[in-house]
C-alpha positions in Angstrom: 100.4 64.0 105.7 102.6 61.6 107.7 102.4 57.8 107.3 99.9 57.3 110.1 97.6 59.9 108.7 98.0 58.6 105.2 96.9 55.1 106.4 94.0 56.6 108.3 92.8 58.7 105.3 93.1 55.7 102.9 91.1 53.4 105.1 88.5 56.1 105.7 88.1 56.6 102.0 87.7 52.9 101.1 85.4 52.3 104.1 83.2 55.2 102.8 83.2 53.6 99.3 82.2 50.1 100.4 78.5 50.3 99.7 79.0 52.0 96.3 81.6 49.5 95.4 79.3 46.6 96.2 76.7 48.0 93.9 79.1 48.3 91.0 81.6 45.5 91.3 79.5 42.8 89.7 79.0 44.8 86.5 82.7 45.7 86.4 83.8 42.1 86.6 81.1 40.7 84.3 80.7 43.4 81.6 82.9 46.4 82.4 86.5 47.3 82.9 87.5 44.0 84.7 85.8 41.5 82.4 89.1 40.6 80.6 91.1 40.0 83.8 90.1 36.5 84.6 90.7 35.2 81.0 94.1 36.8 81.1 95.0 35.1 84.4 93.6 31.7 83.3 95.8 32.0 80.2 98.9 32.0 82.3 98.1 30.5 85.7 97.1 26.8 86.1 93.9 25.8 87.9 94.5 24.8 91.5 97.1 27.5 92.1 96.9 29.4 95.3 96.3 33.1 94.5 96.2 36.2 96.7 93.9 39.0 95.6 95.5 42.1 96.9 93.1 45.0 97.2 90.1 42.6 96.9 87.4 45.2 97.7 84.1 43.5 98.2 85.5 40.2 97.1 83.7 39.8 93.7 86.9 39.2 91.9 88.1 36.7 94.5 84.9 34.8 94.1 85.4 34.8 90.3 88.9 33.4 90.8 87.6 30.7 93.1 84.8 29.7 90.7 87.5 29.4 88.0 89.3 26.7 90.1 91.8 28.7 92.1 92.4 28.6 95.9 92.0 32.3 96.8 92.8 34.6 99.7 91.5 38.1 99.4 93.1 41.0 101.3 92.0 44.6 101.6 93.1 47.6 103.6 89.5 48.5 104.4 87.7 46.8 107.3 84.3 47.5 105.7 85.4 46.0 102.4 86.5 42.8 104.1 83.2 42.7 105.9 81.4 43.0 102.6 83.6 40.3 101.0 82.9 37.8 103.8 79.2 38.5 103.4 79.4 37.8 99.7 81.2 34.5 100.2 79.2 33.5 103.2 79.0 29.7 103.6 82.0 29.1 101.2 85.4 27.8 102.3 87.0 29.4 99.2 87.7 32.3 98.9 88.9 33.4 102.3 89.4 37.0 103.3 91.7 39.0 105.7 92.4 42.7 106.3 95.9 43.8 105.6 98.3 46.4 104.2 100.1 46.0 100.9 103.2 47.5 102.5 103.3 44.9 105.3 101.2 41.8 104.3 100.1 39.3 106.9 101.4 36.3 104.9 104.4 33.9 105.1 107.4 34.1 102.7 106.7 32.3 99.4 103.2 31.4 100.5 101.4 31.9 97.1 101.6 30.6 93.6 100.3 33.8 92.1 98.9 37.2 92.9 96.3 39.6 91.5 96.4 43.4 92.3 93.9 45.4 90.3 94.0 49.2 90.9 95.4 48.8 94.3 99.1 49.7 94.1 98.2 53.2 92.9 96.8 53.8 96.4 99.9 52.8 98.4 102.2 55.4 99.8 105.2 53.4 98.5 104.6 51.3 95.4 108.2 50.0 95.7 107.4 48.6 99.2 104.3 46.9 97.8 106.3 45.3 95.0 108.9 44.0 97.5 106.2 42.6 99.7 104.6 40.9 96.7 108.0 39.4 95.8 108.4 38.1 99.4 105.0 36.3 99.6 105.2 34.7 96.1 107.0 31.4 95.3 109.9 31.2 92.8 108.8 32.0 89.2 105.3 32.9 90.4 103.2 35.2 88.3 101.3 38.4 89.2 98.5 40.1 87.4 98.6 43.8 88.1 96.3 46.5 86.8 97.4 50.1 86.8 95.0 53.0 86.0 95.6 54.8 82.8 96.4 58.6 82.5 92.8 59.6 82.0 91.1 57.3 84.5 88.6 59.2 86.6 90.0 58.2 90.0 93.2 60.1 89.2 91.2 63.3 88.6 89.3 62.8 91.8 92.1 62.1 94.2 95.5 63.2 93.0 95.0 66.9 91.9 95.8 68.4 95.3 99.4 67.2 95.0 99.9 70.3 92.8 99.4 72.4 95.9 102.1 70.5 97.7 99.7 68.3 99.6 100.4 64.6 100.0 97.5 62.6 98.5 96.6 59.0 98.9 96.5 58.5 95.1 100.2 58.2 94.2 99.7 59.1 90.5 102.0 56.4 89.3 101.6 55.8 85.5 101.6 52.4 83.8 105.0 53.0 82.1 106.5 54.0 85.5 105.1 50.9 87.2 106.6 48.7 84.4 110.0 50.2 84.8 109.9 50.0 88.6 108.9 46.3 88.5 111.7 45.4 86.0 114.3 47.2 88.1 113.2 45.3 91.2 113.0 41.6 90.3 110.1 41.2 87.9 110.0 40.2 84.2 107.2 41.2 81.8 105.4 38.1 80.4 102.2 39.6 78.9 100.2 42.8 78.9 97.0 44.3 77.5 95.0 47.5 77.4 91.6 48.1 78.9 90.4 50.9 76.8 88.5 53.9 78.1 84.9 54.3 77.1 84.8 56.2 73.8 88.2 54.8 72.6 87.4 52.3 69.9 89.7 49.3 70.2 90.0 48.7 66.5 91.0 52.3 65.8 93.9 52.3 68.3 95.3 48.8 67.5 98.0 50.2 65.2 99.2 52.8 67.7 102.5 52.3 69.6 102.3 51.1 73.2 102.8 54.5 74.8 99.8 56.0 72.9 97.6 53.0 73.7 98.4 53.6 77.3 97.5 57.2 77.0 93.9 56.4 76.0 93.5 53.4 78.3 91.4 53.2 81.4 93.8 50.6 82.8 96.8 48.7 81.7 97.1 45.0 82.7 100.5 43.4 83.3 101.4 39.7 83.8 104.7 39.7 85.6 107.0 36.9 86.6 109.0 36.9 89.8 112.6 36.5 88.6 115.0 34.0 90.2 118.2 35.3 91.6 120.3 34.6 88.4 117.6 35.8 86.0 117.6 39.3 84.7 114.4 41.1 83.7 114.1 42.3 80.2 
């Protein structure tokens, strides 16, 4: 699969998921796997900040951010997802939505105060390029909240298996620990993190486990990263 076909297959997939995503996104953000994301962001990012929601889907998360007092621009690779997002926010000035690619974002340098990217970087052909683009569009010392799917998350099973046959898949199979290392080697500093446990994994029973084991039973791992200044080294 070359780059053009990868882009085509990725957009085709997410266009086909748009109706299903719309029916589930509210529950994910209110009660499910994404319910702790907004509290984590508001813990670190001040109200009034301009945030880009990268991989916004149907826009439900963008709307939650706007309701929390942020100025929000949602971006998604899928045209159908952006159409759904605009319908959801119809009549509102905030959030706004635009179609775009994580590897070549349609934003100015240092345009945003913060970013959110939940389960979106795993679907890029080059996570490193996505990180570099995120670094480019964020202001100095800006924060990014990034969610990476855990090892046992169902989307991995559904979309990355065929790589074992030598096929190029649109799920890049990056693990949370790999993303953390990649980010720290490329201009980011870890500020905070938390696990989103998989159904069936009781939080109180895994609290004592080391980080790598917690990640092993997580549905998603959330990172708060800071864009490092030129003379600041990531830890």
